[in-house]
PDB file of N, CA, C and O in Angstrom, chain B, residues numbered from 101:
ATOM      1  N   MET B 101     -62.383 -70.208 105.838  1.00  0.00           N
ATOM      2  CA  MET B 101     -63.799 -70.251 105.455  1.00  0.00           C
ATOM      3  C   MET B 101     -64.287 -68.819 105.225  1.00  0.00           C
ATOM      4  O   MET B 101     -64.002 -67.913 106.008  1.00  0.00           O
ATOM      5  N   ALA B 102     -65.012 -68.645 104.158  1.00  0.00           N
ATOM      6  CA  ALA B 102     -65.551 -67.322 103.829  1.00  0.00           C
ATOM      7  C   ALA B 102     -66.651 -66.951 104.826  1.00  0.00           C
ATOM      8  O   ALA B 102     -67.268 -67.809 105.456  1.00  0.00           O
ATOM      9  N   ASP B 103     -66.865 -65.669 104.942  1.00  0.00           N
ATOM     10  CA  ASP B 103     -67.944 -65.183 105.788  1.00  0.00           C
ATOM     11  C   ASP B 103     -69.282 -65.596 105.197  1.00  0.00           C
ATOM     12  O   ASP B 103     -69.395 -65.829 103.993  1.00  0.00           O
ATOM     13  N   THR B 104     -70.299 -65.687 106.057  1.00  0.00           N
ATOM     14  CA  THR B 104     -71.624 -66.042 105.558  1.00  0.00           C
ATOM     15  C   THR B 104     -72.480 -64.797 105.382  1.00  0.00           C
ATOM     16  O   THR B 104     -72.336 -63.800 106.091  1.00  0.00           O
ATOM     17  N   VAL B 105     -73.367 -64.896 104.417  1.00  0.00           N
ATOM     18  CA  VAL B 105     -74.346 -63.850 104.140  1.00  0.00           C
ATOM     19  C   VAL B 105     -75.720 -64.480 104.225  1.00  0.00           C
ATOM     20  O   VAL B 105     -75.858 -65.703 104.187  1.00  0.00           O
ATOM     21  N   ILE B 106     -76.722 -63.652 104.339  1.00  0.00           N
ATOM     22  CA  ILE B 106     -78.109 -64.119 104.366  1.00  0.00           C
ATOM     23  C   ILE B 106     -78.660 -64.022 102.952  1.00  0.00           C
ATOM     24  O   ILE B 106     -78.590 -62.966 102.323  1.00  0.00           O
ATOM     25  N   VAL B 107     -79.203 -65.113 102.460  1.00  0.00           N
ATOM     26  CA  VAL B 107     -79.825 -65.120 101.140  1.00  0.00           C
ATOM     27  C   VAL B 107     -81.328 -65.248 101.337  1.00  0.00           C
ATOM     28  O   VAL B 107     -81.811 -66.237 101.888  1.00  0.00           O
ATOM     29  N   ARG B 108     -82.057 -64.246 100.886  1.00  0.00           N
ATOM     30  CA  ARG B 108     -83.523 -64.239 100.970  1.00  0.00           C
ATOM     31  C   ARG B 108     -84.091 -64.967  99.751  1.00  0.00           C
ATOM     32  O   ARG B 108     -83.772 -64.634  98.610  1.00  0.00           O
ATOM     33  N   ILE B 109     -84.927 -65.956 100.009  1.00  0.00           N
ATOM     34  CA  ILE B 109     -85.502 -66.778  98.945  1.00  0.00           C
ATOM     35  C   ILE B 109     -86.946 -66.334  98.695  1.00  0.00           C
ATOM     36  O   ILE B 109     -87.741 -66.274  99.633  1.00  0.00           O
ATOM     37  N   PRO B 110     -87.296 -66.022  97.435  1.00  0.00           N
ATOM     38  CA  PRO B 110     -88.676 -65.616  97.150  1.00  0.00           C
ATOM     39  C   PRO B 110     -89.635 -66.793  97.301  1.00  0.00           C
ATOM     40  O   PRO B 110     -89.254 -67.950  97.119  1.00  0.00           O
ATOM     41  N   THR B 111     -90.873 -66.482  97.632  1.00  0.00           N
ATOM     42  CA  THR B 111     -91.891 -67.502  97.863  1.00  0.00           C
ATOM     43  C   THR B 111     -91.961 -68.518  96.727  1.00  0.00           C
ATOM     44  O   THR B 111     -92.070 -69.718  96.981  1.00  0.00           O
ATOM     45  N   ALA B 112     -91.901 -68.061  95.490  1.00  0.00           N
ATOM     46  CA  ALA B 112     -92.039 -68.947  94.334  1.00  0.00           C
ATOM     47  C   ALA B 112     -90.911 -69.970  94.231  1.00  0.00           C
ATOM     48  O   ALA B 112     -91.096 -71.026  93.626  1.00  0.00           O
ATOM     49  N   LEU B 113     -89.754 -69.679  94.807  1.00  0.00           N
ATOM     50  CA  LEU B 113     -88.618 -70.594  94.703  1.00  0.00           C
ATOM     51  C   LEU B 113     -88.351 -71.378  95.983  1.00  0.00           C
ATOM     52  O   LEU B 113     -87.438 -72.202  96.018  1.00  0.00           O
ATOM     53  N   ARG B 114     -89.118 -71.141  97.017  1.00  0.00           N
ATOM     54  CA  ARG B 114     -88.888 -71.833  98.294  1.00  0.00           C
ATOM     55  C   ARG B 114     -89.054 -73.345  98.219  1.00  0.00           C
ATOM     56  O   ARG B 114     -88.336 -74.055  98.923  1.00  0.00           O
ATOM     57  N   PRO B 115     -89.969 -73.878  97.396  1.00  0.00           N
ATOM     58  CA  PRO B 115     -90.062 -75.347  97.334  1.00  0.00           C
ATOM     59  C   PRO B 115     -88.741 -76.010  96.920  1.00  0.00           C
ATOM     60  O   PRO B 115     -88.482 -77.151  97.302  1.00  0.00           O
ATOM     61  N   GLN B 116     -87.913 -75.318  96.152  1.00  0.00           N
ATOM     62  CA  GLN B 116     -86.646 -75.884  95.705  1.00  0.00           C
ATOM     63  C   GLN B 116     -85.569 -75.866  96.798  1.00  0.00           C
ATOM     64  O   GLN B 116     -84.521 -76.492  96.638  1.00  0.00           O
ATOM     65  N   VAL B 117     -85.816 -75.159  97.898  1.00  0.00           N
ATOM     66  CA  VAL B 117     -84.842 -75.093  98.997  1.00  0.00           C
ATOM     67  C   VAL B 117     -85.471 -75.548 100.316  1.00  0.00           C
ATOM     68  O   VAL B 117     -85.138 -75.031 101.382  1.00  0.00           O
ATOM     69  N   GLY B 118     -86.380 -76.517 100.230  1.00  0.00           N
ATOM     70  CA  GLY B 118     -87.004 -77.052 101.443  1.00  0.00           C
ATOM     71  C   GLY B 118     -87.889 -76.057 102.153  1.00  0.00           C
ATOM     72  O   GLY B 118     -87.999 -76.087 103.379  1.00  0.00           O
ATOM     73  N   ASP B 119     -88.527 -75.169 101.395  1.00  0.00           N
ATOM     74  CA  ASP B 119     -89.463 -74.172 101.932  1.00  0.00           C
ATOM     75  C   ASP B 119     -88.837 -73.200 102.928  1.00  0.00           C
ATOM     76  O   ASP B 119     -89.525 -72.669 103.800  1.00  0.00           O
ATOM     77  N   GLN B 120     -87.542 -72.972 102.798  1.00  0.00           N
ATOM     78  CA  GLN B 120     -86.869 -72.024 103.684  1.00  0.00           C
ATOM     79  C   GLN B 120     -87.003 -70.603 103.139  1.00  0.00           C
ATOM     80  O   GLN B 120     -86.907 -70.367 101.935  1.00  0.00           O
ATOM     81  N   GLU B 121     -87.224 -69.675 104.050  1.00  0.00           N
ATOM     82  CA  GLU B 121     -87.377 -68.260 103.703  1.00  0.00           C
ATOM     83  C   GLU B 121     -86.034 -67.596 103.444  1.00  0.00           C
ATOM     84  O   GLU B 121     -85.921 -66.704 102.603  1.00  0.00           O
ATOM     85  N   SER B 122     -85.016 -68.040 104.178  1.00  0.00           N
ATOM     86  CA  SER B 122     -83.672 -67.509 103.992  1.00  0.00           C
ATOM     87  C   SER B 122     -82.659 -68.590 104.335  1.00  0.00           C
ATOM     88  O   SER B 122     -82.961 -69.546 105.049  1.00  0.00           O
ATOM     89  N   LEU B 123     -81.451 -68.417 103.810  1.00  0.00           N
ATOM     90  CA  LEU B 123     -80.372 -69.364 104.050  1.00  0.00           C
ATOM     91  C   LEU B 123     -79.102 -68.585 104.384  1.00  0.00           C
ATOM     92  O   LEU B 123     -78.878 -67.498 103.850  1.00  0.00           O
ATOM     93  N   ASP B 124     -78.283 -69.134 105.256  1.00  0.00           N
ATOM     94  CA  ASP B 124     -76.956 -68.579 105.518  1.00  0.00           C
ATOM     95  C   ASP B 124     -75.994 -69.320 104.599  1.00  0.00           C
ATOM     96  O   ASP B 124     -75.879 -70.544 104.661  1.00  0.00           O
ATOM     97  N   VAL B 125     -75.309 -68.570 103.749  1.00  0.00           N
ATOM     98  CA  VAL B 125     -74.438 -69.173 102.758  1.00  0.00           C
ATOM     99  C   VAL B 125     -73.080 -68.483 102.799  1.00  0.00           C
ATOM    100  O   VAL B 125     -73.005 -67.260 102.916  1.00  0.00           O
ATOM    101  N   ALA B 126     -72.009 -69.263 102.703  1.00  0.00           N
ATOM    102  CA  ALA B 126     -70.656 -68.709 102.689  1.00  0.00           C
ATOM    103  C   ALA B 126     -70.251 -68.375 101.263  1.00  0.00           C
ATOM    104  O   ALA B 126     -70.590 -69.095 100.324  1.00  0.00           O
ATOM    105  N   GLY B 127     -69.526 -67.283 101.113  1.00  0.00           N
ATOM    106  CA  GLY B 127     -69.005 -66.902  99.812  1.00  0.00           C
ATOM    107  C   GLY B 127     -68.459 -65.497  99.847  1.00  0.00           C
ATOM    108  O   GLY B 127     -68.934 -64.655 100.608  1.00  0.00           O
ATOM    109  N   SER B 128     -67.452 -65.239  99.016  1.00  0.00           N
ATOM    110  CA  SER B 128     -66.853 -63.904  99.004  1.00  0.00           C
ATOM    111  C   SER B 128     -67.420 -63.031  97.898  1.00  0.00           C
ATOM    112  O   SER B 128     -67.207 -61.818  97.902  1.00  0.00           O
ATOM    113  N   THR B 129     -68.149 -63.633  96.938  1.00  0.00           N
ATOM    114  CA  THR B 129     -68.818 -62.863  95.882  1.00  0.00           C
ATOM    115  C   THR B 129     -70.233 -63.408  95.697  1.00  0.00           C
ATOM    116  O   THR B 129     -70.561 -64.492  96.180  1.00  0.00           O
ATOM    117  N   VAL B 130     -71.058 -62.646  94.997  1.00  0.00           N
ATOM    118  CA  VAL B 130     -72.414 -63.103  94.692  1.00  0.00           C
ATOM    119  C   VAL B 130     -72.348 -64.423  93.912  1.00  0.00           C
ATOM    120  O   VAL B 130     -73.112 -65.348  94.189  1.00  0.00           O
ATOM    121  N   GLY B 131     -71.441 -64.505  92.945  1.00  0.00           N
ATOM    122  CA  GLY B 131     -71.293 -65.728  92.161  1.00  0.00           C
ATOM    123  C   GLY B 131     -70.951 -66.933  93.016  1.00  0.00           C
ATOM    124  O   GLY B 131     -71.484 -68.020  92.793  1.00  0.00           O
ATOM    125  N   ASP B 132     -70.050 -66.753  94.013  1.00  0.00           N
ATOM    126  CA  ASP B 132     -69.695 -67.847  94.924  1.00  0.00           C
ATOM    127  C   ASP B 132     -70.916 -68.337  95.689  1.00  0.00           C
ATOM    128  O   ASP B 132     -71.142 -69.541  95.814  1.00  0.00           O
ATOM    129  N   VAL B 133     -71.695 -67.399  96.196  1.00  0.00           N
ATOM    130  CA  VAL B 133     -72.875 -67.745  96.994  1.00  0.00           C
ATOM    131  C   VAL B 133     -73.905 -68.483  96.140  1.00  0.00           C
ATOM    132  O   VAL B 133     -74.447 -69.504  96.562  1.00  0.00           O
ATOM    133  N   LEU B 134     -74.174 -67.969  94.944  1.00  0.00           N
ATOM    134  CA  LEU B 134     -75.163 -68.613  94.079  1.00  0.00           C
ATOM    135  C   LEU B 134     -74.678 -69.978  93.616  1.00  0.00           C
ATOM    136  O   LEU B 134     -75.473 -70.910  93.486  1.00  0.00           O
ATOM    137  N   SER B 135     -73.390 -70.101  93.367  1.00  0.00           N
ATOM    138  CA  SER B 135     -72.817 -71.388  92.972  1.00  0.00           C
ATOM    139  C   SER B 135     -72.968 -72.412  94.101  1.00  0.00           C
ATOM    140  O   SER B 135     -73.284 -73.577  93.858  1.00  0.00           O
ATOM    141  N   SER B 136     -72.741 -71.968  95.320  1.00  0.00           N
ATOM    142  CA  SER B 136     -72.914 -72.831  96.481  1.00  0.00           C
ATOM    143  C   SER B 136     -74.370 -73.294  96.609  1.00  0.00           C
ATOM    144  O   SER B 136     -74.638 -74.470  96.858  1.00  0.00           O
ATOM    145  N   LEU B 137     -75.299 -72.359  96.435  1.00  0.00           N
ATOM    146  CA  LEU B 137     -76.724 -72.705  96.469  1.00  0.00           C
ATOM    147  C   LEU B 137     -77.066 -73.701  95.369  1.00  0.00           C
ATOM    148  O   LEU B 137     -77.819 -74.648  95.597  1.00  0.00           O
ATOM    149  N   ASN B 138     -76.520 -73.491  94.186  1.00  0.00           N
ATOM    150  CA  ASN B 138     -76.767 -74.377  93.059  1.00  0.00           C
ATOM    151  C   ASN B 138     -76.267 -75.783  93.374  1.00  0.00           C
ATOM    152  O   ASN B 138     -76.914 -76.769  93.020  1.00  0.00           O
ATOM    153  N   GLY B 139     -75.116 -75.877  94.036  1.00  0.00           N
ATOM    154  CA  GLY B 139     -74.580 -77.177  94.416  1.00  0.00           C
ATOM    155  C   GLY B 139     -75.442 -77.888  95.449  1.00  0.00           C
ATOM    156  O   GLY B 139     -75.651 -79.099  95.371  1.00  0.00           O
ATOM    157  N   ASP B 140     -75.939 -77.128  96.414  1.00  0.00           N
ATOM    158  CA  ASP B 140     -76.760 -77.702  97.479  1.00  0.00           C
ATOM    159  C   ASP B 140     -78.197 -77.976  97.040  1.00  0.00           C
ATOM    160  O   ASP B 140     -78.837 -78.907  97.528  1.00  0.00           O
ATOM    161  N   TYR B 141     -78.696 -77.162  96.119  1.00  0.00           N
ATOM    162  CA  TYR B 141     -80.098 -77.250  95.678  1.00  0.00           C
ATOM    163  C   TYR B 141     -80.153 -77.168  94.152  1.00  0.00           C
ATOM    164  O   TYR B 141     -80.484 -76.115  93.607  1.00  0.00           O
ATOM    165  N   PRO B 142     -79.833 -78.266  93.451  1.00  0.00           N
ATOM    166  CA  PRO B 142     -79.770 -78.229  91.981  1.00  0.00           C
ATOM    167  C   PRO B 142     -81.070 -77.771  91.310  1.00  0.00           C
ATOM    168  O   PRO B 142     -81.018 -77.106  90.275  1.00  0.00           O
ATOM    169  N   GLU B 143     -82.211 -78.105  91.865  1.00  0.00           N
ATOM    170  CA  GLU B 143     -83.486 -77.670  91.265  1.00  0.00           C
ATOM    171  C   GLU B 143     -83.627 -76.150  91.357  1.00  0.00           C
ATOM    172  O   GLU B 143     -84.169 -75.514  90.453  1.00  0.00           O
ATOM    173  N   PHE B 144     -83.141 -75.582  92.443  1.00  0.00           N
ATOM    174  CA  PHE B 144     -83.133 -74.135  92.611  1.00  0.00           C
ATOM    175  C   PHE B 144     -82.235 -73.514  91.545  1.00  0.00           C
ATOM    176  O   PHE B 144     -82.599 -72.516  90.923  1.00  0.00           O
ATOM    177  N   GLY B 145     -81.069 -74.105  91.340  1.00  0.00           N
ATOM    178  CA  GLY B 145     -80.128 -73.618  90.345  1.00  0.00           C
ATOM    179  C   GLY B 145     -80.705 -73.620  88.947  1.00  0.00           C
ATOM    180  O   GLY B 145     -80.428 -72.717  88.157  1.00  0.00           O
ATOM    181  N   LYS B 146     -81.506 -74.625  88.632  1.00  0.00           N
ATOM    182  CA  LYS B 146     -82.125 -74.703  87.298  1.00  0.00           C
ATOM    183  C   LYS B 146     -83.046 -73.517  87.048  1.00  0.00           C
ATOM    184  O   LYS B 146     -83.180 -73.060  85.913  1.00  0.00           O
ATOM    185  N   ARG B 147     -83.674 -73.022  88.094  1.00  0.00           N
ATOM    186  CA  ARG B 147     -84.559 -71.861  87.958  1.00  0.00           C
ATOM    187  C   ARG B 147     -83.770 -70.555  87.899  1.00  0.00           C
ATOM    188  O   ARG B 147     -84.213 -69.576  87.299  1.00  0.00           O
ATOM    189  N   LEU B 148     -82.610 -70.554  88.523  1.00  0.00           N
ATOM    190  CA  LEU B 148     -81.806 -69.348  88.669  1.00  0.00           C
ATOM    191  C   LEU B 148     -80.945 -69.046  87.445  1.00  0.00           C
ATOM    192  O   LEU B 148     -80.835 -67.898  87.015  1.00  0.00           O
ATOM    193  N   TYR B 149     -80.339 -70.091  86.894  1.00  0.00           N
ATOM    194  CA  TYR B 149     -79.353 -69.901  85.823  1.00  0.00           C
ATOM    195  C   TYR B 149     -79.904 -70.198  84.439  1.00  0.00           C
ATOM    196  O   TYR B 149     -80.652 -71.155  84.240  1.00  0.00           O
ATOM    197  N   LYS B 150     -79.516 -69.356  83.484  1.00  0.00           N
ATOM    198  CA  LYS B 150     -79.798 -69.585  82.070  1.00  0.00           C
ATOM    199  C   LYS B 150     -78.727 -70.516  81.508  1.00  0.00           C
ATOM    200  O   LYS B 150     -79.028 -71.461  80.779  1.00  0.00           O
ATOM    201  N   SER B 151     -77.473 -70.234  81.856  1.00  0.00           N
ATOM    202  CA  SER B 151     -76.333 -71.085  81.518  1.00  0.00           C
ATOM    203  C   SER B 151     -75.408 -71.060  82.720  1.00  0.00           C
ATOM    204  O   SER B 151     -75.736 -70.453  83.739  1.00  0.00           O
ATOM    205  N   GLU B 152     -74.269 -71.703  82.618  1.00  0.00           N
ATOM    206  CA  GLU B 152     -73.412 -71.877  83.790  1.00  0.00           C
ATOM    207  C   GLU B 152     -73.089 -70.593  84.543  1.00  0.00           C
ATOM    208  O   GLU B 152     -73.128 -70.578  85.773  1.00  0.00           O
ATOM    209  N   ASN B 153     -72.776 -69.532  83.839  1.00  0.00           N
ATOM    210  CA  ASN B 153     -72.416 -68.277  84.513  1.00  0.00           C
ATOM    211  C   ASN B 153     -73.344 -67.129  84.175  1.00  0.00           C
ATOM    212  O   ASN B 153     -72.958 -65.964  84.270  1.00  0.00           O
ATOM    213  N   GLU B 154     -74.566 -67.451  83.782  1.00  0.00           N
ATOM    214  CA  GLU B 154     -75.508 -66.398  83.391  1.00  0.00           C
ATOM    215  C   GLU B 154     -76.846 -66.607  84.094  1.00  0.00           C
ATOM    216  O   GLU B 154     -77.493 -67.645  83.955  1.00  0.00           O
ATOM    217  N   ILE B 155     -77.237 -65.584  84.853  1.00  0.00           N
ATOM    218  CA  ILE B 155     -78.510 -65.622  85.575  1.00  0.00           C
ATOM    219  C   ILE B 155     -79.646 -65.399  84.575  1.00  0.00           C
ATOM    220  O   ILE B 155     -79.516 -64.599  83.648  1.00  0.00           O
ATOM    221  N   ASN B 156     -80.758 -66.108  84.768  1.00  0.00           N
ATOM    222  CA  ASN B 156     -81.934 -65.868  83.936  1.00  0.00           C
ATOM    223  C   ASN B 156     -82.289 -64.390  83.969  1.00  0.00           C
ATOM    224  O   ASN B 156     -82.187 -63.747  85.014  1.00  0.00           O
ATOM    225  N   ARG B 157     -82.703 -63.853  82.837  1.00  0.00           N
ATOM    226  CA  ARG B 157     -82.951 -62.407  82.756  1.00  0.00           C
ATOM    227  C   ARG B 157     -84.143 -61.967  83.596  1.00  0.00           C
ATOM    228  O   ARG B 157     -84.268 -60.786  83.920  1.00  0.00           O
ATOM    229  N   PHE B 158     -85.018 -62.901  83.951  1.00  0.00           N
ATOM    230  CA  PHE B 158     -86.172 -62.528  84.774  1.00  0.00           C
ATOM    231  C   PHE B 158     -85.903 -62.697  86.270  1.00  0.00           C
ATOM    232  O   PHE B 158     -86.824 -62.604  87.081  1.00  0.00           O
ATOM    233  N   ILE B 159     -84.654 -62.943  86.631  1.00  0.00           N
ATOM    234  CA  ILE B 159     -84.261 -63.018  88.042  1.00  0.00           C
ATOM    235  C   ILE B 159     -83.389 -61.799  88.352  1.00  0.00           C
ATOM    236  O   ILE B 159     -82.391 -61.556  87.673  1.00  0.00           O
ATOM    237  N   ASN B 160     -83.763 -61.049  89.360  1.00  0.00           N
ATOM    238  CA  ASN B 160     -82.978 -59.896  89.800  1.00  0.00           C
ATOM    239  C   ASN B 160     -82.311 -60.248  91.123  1.00  0.00           C
ATOM    240  O   ASN B 160     -82.924 -60.854  92.002  1.00  0.00           O
ATOM    241  N   ILE B 161     -81.050 -59.860  91.249  1.00  0.00           N
ATOM    242  CA  ILE B 161     -80.288 -60.130  92.469  1.00  0.00           C
ATOM    243  C   ILE B 161     -79.871 -58.791  93.074  1.00  0.00           C
ATOM    244  O   ILE B 161     -79.358 -57.912  92.383  1.00  0.00           O
ATOM    245  N   TYR B 162     -80.099 -58.660  94.365  1.00  0.00           N
ATOM    246  CA  TYR B 162     -79.751 -57.437  95.090  1.00  0.00           C
ATOM    247  C   TYR B 162     -78.840 -57.781  96.264  1.00  0.00           C
ATOM    248  O   TYR B 162     -79.009 -58.813  96.912  1.00  0.00           O
ATOM    249  N   VAL B 163     -77.879 -56.911  96.527  1.00  0.00           N
ATOM    250  CA  VAL B 163     -77.049 -56.996  97.727  1.00  0.00           C
ATOM    251  C   VAL B 163     -77.347 -55.757  98.541  1.00  0.00           C
ATOM    252  O   VAL B 163     -77.053 -54.637  98.123  1.00  0.00           O
ATOM    253  N   ASN B 164     -77.933 -55.968  99.703  1.00  0.00           N
ATOM    254  CA  ASN B 164     -78.313 -54.844 100.573  1.00  0.00           C
ATOM    255  C   ASN B 164     -79.119 -53.801  99.789  1.00  0.00           C
ATOM    256  O   ASN B 164     -78.846 -52.604  99.873  1.00  0.00           O
ATOM    257  N   ASP B 165     -80.094 -54.259  99.044  1.00  0.00           N
ATOM    258  CA  ASP B 165     -81.021 -53.420  98.264  1.00  0.00           C
ATOM    259  C   ASP B 165     -80.398 -52.747  97.043  1.00  0.00           C
ATOM    260  O   ASP B 165     -81.033 -51.883  96.439  1.00  0.00           O
ATOM    261  N   GLU B 166     -79.169 -53.118  96.660  1.00  0.00           N
ATOM    262  CA  GLU B 166     -78.524 -52.579  95.459  1.00  0.00           C
ATOM    263  C   GLU B 166     -78.523 -53.660  94.384  1.00  0.00           C
ATOM    264  O   GLU B 166     -78.074 -54.778  94.636  1.00  0.00           O
ATOM    265  N   ASP B 167     -79.014 -53.345  93.199  1.00  0.00           N
ATOM    266  CA  ASP B 167     -79.048 -54.282  92.085  1.00  0.00           C
ATOM    267  C   ASP B 167     -77.621 -54.600  91.637  1.00  0.00           C
ATOM    268  O   ASP B 167     -76.848 -53.688  91.347  1.00  0.00           O
ATOM    269  N   ILE B 168     -77.265 -55.889  91.578  1.00  0.00           N
ATOM    270  CA  ILE B 168     -75.885 -56.256  91.227  1.00  0.00           C
ATOM    271  C   ILE B 168     -75.530 -55.864  89.792  1.00  0.00           C
ATOM    272  O   ILE B 168     -74.349 -55.772  89.459  1.00  0.00           O
ATOM    273  N   ARG B 169     -76.528 -55.633  88.940  1.00  0.00           N
ATOM    274  CA  ARG B 169     -76.238 -55.216  87.567  1.00  0.00           C
ATOM    275  C   ARG B 169     -75.591 -53.833  87.540  1.00  0.00           C
ATOM    276  O   ARG B 169     -74.914 -53.487  86.572  1.00  0.00           O
ATOM    277  N   PHE B 170     -75.792 -53.044  88.590  1.00  0.00           N
ATOM    278  CA  PHE B 170     -75.191 -51.724  88.687  1.00  0.00           C
ATOM    279  C   PHE B 170     -73.962 -51.740  89.594  1.00  0.00           C
ATOM    280  O   PHE B 170     -73.395 -50.697  89.921  1.00  0.00           O
ATOM    281  N   MET B 171     -73.567 -52.948  89.989  1.00  0.00           N
ATOM    282  CA  MET B 171     -72.358 -53.118  90.809  1.00  0.00           C
ATOM    283  C   MET B 171     -71.357 -53.906  89.955  1.00  0.00           C
ATOM    284  O   MET B 171     -70.978 -53.467  88.870  1.00  0.00           O
ATOM    285  N   GLU B 172     -70.940 -55.057  90.449  1.00  0.00           N
ATOM    286  CA  GLU B 172     -69.988 -55.876  89.693  1.00  0.00           C
ATOM    287  C   GLU B 172     -70.613 -57.198  89.269  1.00  0.00           C
ATOM    288  O   GLU B 172     -69.910 -58.185  89.053  1.00  0.00           O
ATOM    289  N   ASN B 173     -71.936 -57.213  89.151  1.00  0.00           N
ATOM    290  CA  ASN B 173     -72.692 -58.392  88.746  1.00  0.00           C
ATOM    291  C   ASN B 173     -72.301 -59.585  89.625  1.00  0.00           C
ATOM    292  O   ASN B 173     -72.267 -59.450  90.848  1.00  0.00           O
ATOM    293  N   LEU B 174     -72.002 -60.753  89.031  1.00  0.00           N
ATOM    294  CA  LEU B 174     -71.698 -61.936  89.838  1.00  0.00           C
ATOM    295  C   LEU B 174     -70.392 -61.792  90.612  1.00  0.00           C
ATOM    296  O   LEU B 174     -70.150 -62.538  91.561  1.00  0.00           O
ATOM    297  N   GLN B 175     -69.556 -60.846  90.217  1.00  0.00           N
ATOM    298  CA  GLN B 175     -68.285 -60.617  90.920  1.00  0.00           C
ATOM    299  C   GLN B 175     -68.423 -59.612  92.071  1.00  0.00           C
ATOM    300  O   GLN B 175     -67.432 -59.247  92.703  1.00  0.00           O
ATOM    301  N   THR B 176     -69.654 -59.171  92.336  1.00  0.00           N
ATOM    302  CA  THR B 176     -69.885 -58.228  93.437  1.00  0.00           C
ATOM    303  C   THR B 176     -69.385 -58.841  94.744  1.00  0.00           C
ATOM    304  O   THR B 176     -69.841 -59.914  95.136  1.00  0.00           O
ATOM    305  N   PRO B 177     -68.449 -58.166  95.422  1.00  0.00           N
ATOM    306  CA  PRO B 177     -67.914 -58.716  96.673  1.00  0.00           C
ATOM    307  C   PRO B 177     -68.933 -58.658  97.807  1.00  0.00           C
ATOM    308  O   PRO B 177     -69.786 -57.773  97.862  1.00  0.00           O
ATOM    309  N   LEU B 178     -68.814 -59.627  98.705  1.00  0.00           N
ATOM    310  CA  LEU B 178     -69.707 -59.712  99.862  1.00  0.00           C
ATOM    311  C   LEU B 178     -68.878 -59.731 101.136  1.00  0.00           C
ATOM    312  O   LEU B 178     -67.725 -60.164 101.148  1.00  0.00           O
ATOM    313  N   LYS B 179     -69.504 -59.245 102.218  1.00  0.00           N
ATOM    314  CA  LYS B 179     -68.875 -59.324 103.535  1.00  0.00           C
ATOM    315  C   LYS B 179     -69.892 -59.918 104.512  1.00  0.00           C
ATOM    316  O   LYS B 179     -71.091 -59.943 104.238  1.00  0.00           O
ATOM    317  N   ALA B 180     -69.406 -60.383 105.628  1.00  0.00           N
ATOM    318  CA  ALA B 180     -70.270 -61.008 106.624  1.00  0.00           C
ATOM    319  C   ALA B 180     -71.457 -60.117 106.938  1.00  0.00           C
ATOM    320  O   ALA B 180     -71.306 -58.911 107.132  1.00  0.00           O
ATOM    321  N   GLY B 181     -72.630 -60.712 106.987  1.00  0.00           N
ATOM    322  CA  GLY B 181     -73.831 -59.977 107.344  1.00  0.00           C
ATOM    323  C   GLY B 181     -74.549 -59.324 106.186  1.00  0.00           C
ATOM    324  O   GLY B 181     -75.659 -58.819 106.356  1.00  0.00           O
ATOM    325  N   ASP B 182     -73.931 -59.322 104.991  1.00  0.00           N
ATOM    326  CA  ASP B 182     -74.638 -58.776 103.827  1.00  0.00           C
ATOM    327  C   ASP B 182     -75.898 -59.588 103.572  1.00  0.00           C
ATOM    328  O   ASP B 182     -75.981 -60.757 103.951  1.00  0.00           O
ATOM    329  N   GLU B 183     -76.870 -58.967 102.933  1.00  0.00           N
ATOM    330  CA  GLU B 183     -78.110 -59.638 102.581  1.00  0.00           C
ATOM    331  C   GLU B 183     -78.260 -59.680 101.083  1.00  0.00           C
ATOM    332  O   GLU B 183     -78.275 -58.648 100.413  1.00  0.00           O
ATOM    333  N   VAL B 184     -78.373 -60.893 100.563  1.00  0.00           N
ATOM    334  CA  VAL B 184     -78.568 -61.106  99.127  1.00  0.00           C
ATOM    335  C   VAL B 184     -80.033 -61.477  98.929  1.00  0.00           C
ATOM    336  O   VAL B 184     -80.523 -62.446  99.507  1.00  0.00           O
ATOM    337  N   SER B 185     -80.721 -60.697  98.110  1.00  0.00           N
ATOM    338  CA  SER B 185     -82.133 -60.967  97.826  1.00  0.00           C
ATOM    339  C   SER B 185     -82.295 -61.402  96.383  1.00  0.00           C
ATOM    340  O   SER B 185     -81.772 -60.767  95.468  1.00  0.00           O
ATOM    341  N   ILE B 186     -83.019 -62.481  96.191  1.00  0.00           N
ATOM    342  CA  ILE B 186     -83.327 -62.997  94.851  1.00  0.00           C
ATOM    343  C   ILE B 186     -84.774 -62.639  94.581  1.00  0.00           C
ATOM    344  O   ILE B 186     -85.679 -63.046  95.310  1.00  0.00           O
ATOM    345  N   VAL B 187     -84.981 -61.859  93.508  1.00  0.00           N
ATOM    346  CA  VAL B 187     -86.313 -61.338  93.223  1.00  0.00           C
ATOM    347  C   VAL B 187     -86.700 -61.666  91.787  1.00  0.00           C
ATOM    348  O   VAL B 187     -86.136 -61.100  90.850  1.00  0.00           O
ATOM    349  N   PRO B 188     -87.662 -62.578  91.601  1.00  0.00           N
ATOM    350  CA  PRO B 188     -88.110 -62.848  90.234  1.00  0.00           C
ATOM    351  C   PRO B 188     -88.881 -61.641  89.700  1.00  0.00           C
ATOM    352  O   PRO B 188     -89.669 -61.028  90.420  1.00  0.00           O
ATOM    353  N   ALA B 189     -88.646 -61.311  88.434  1.00  0.00           N
ATOM    354  CA  ALA B 189     -89.405 -60.238  87.799  1.00  0.00           C
ATOM    355  C   ALA B 189     -90.848 -60.716  87.643  1.00  0.00           C
ATOM    356  O   ALA B 189     -91.114 -61.895  87.413  1.00  0.00           O
ATOM    357  N   ILE B 190     -91.748 -59.782  87.773  1.00  0.00           N
ATOM    358  CA  ILE B 190     -93.168 -60.116  87.656  1.00  0.00           C
ATOM    359  C   ILE B 190     -93.693 -59.562  86.347  1.00  0.00           C
ATOM    360  O   ILE B 190     -93.593 -58.365  86.077  1.00  0.00           O
ATOM    361  N   ALA B 191     -94.252 -60.446  85.540  1.00  0.00           N
ATOM    362  CA  ALA B 191     -94.834 -60.028  84.274  1.00  0.00           C
ATOM    363  C   ALA B 191     -96.340 -59.923  84.447  1.00  0.00           C
ATOM    364  O   ALA B 191     -96.946 -60.651  85.234  1.00  0.00           O
ATOM    365  N   GLY B 192     -96.913 -59.030  83.718  1.00  0.00           N
ATOM    366  CA  GLY B 192     -98.355 -58.889  83.825  1.00  0.00           C
ATOM    367  C   GLY B 192     -98.880 -58.057  82.670  1.00  0.00           C
ATOM    368  O   GLY B 192     -98.124 -57.536  81.850  1.00  0.00           O
ATOM    369  N   GLY B 193    -100.135 -57.956  82.636  1.00  0.00           N
ATOM    370  CA  GLY B 193    -100.674 -57.157  81.546  1.00  0.00           C
ATOM    371  C   GLY B 193    -102.119 -56.827  81.795  1.00  0.00           C
ATOM    372  O   GLY B 193    -102.748 -56.155  80.978  1.00  0.00           O
TER     373      GLY B 193
END
């Protein structure tokens, strides 16, 4: 069994995960963890993914405060205790 990481859920997406603020999810990469979440919470996945392996462009994912786009994206490796934060981009004007 893979190690678990903490996934922080933004307020706007909490209704799709039973109003939970964070979840412990097993996975060895960011993609594994998000795929697991998508399987457990399909409505959450619909908000997260543009297509099967592509995150919506207005969703930012961080591992321990580092943007995965500057790491290995969905292949970014995870270890026990890492914190994955899902942050929707905020538009305004």
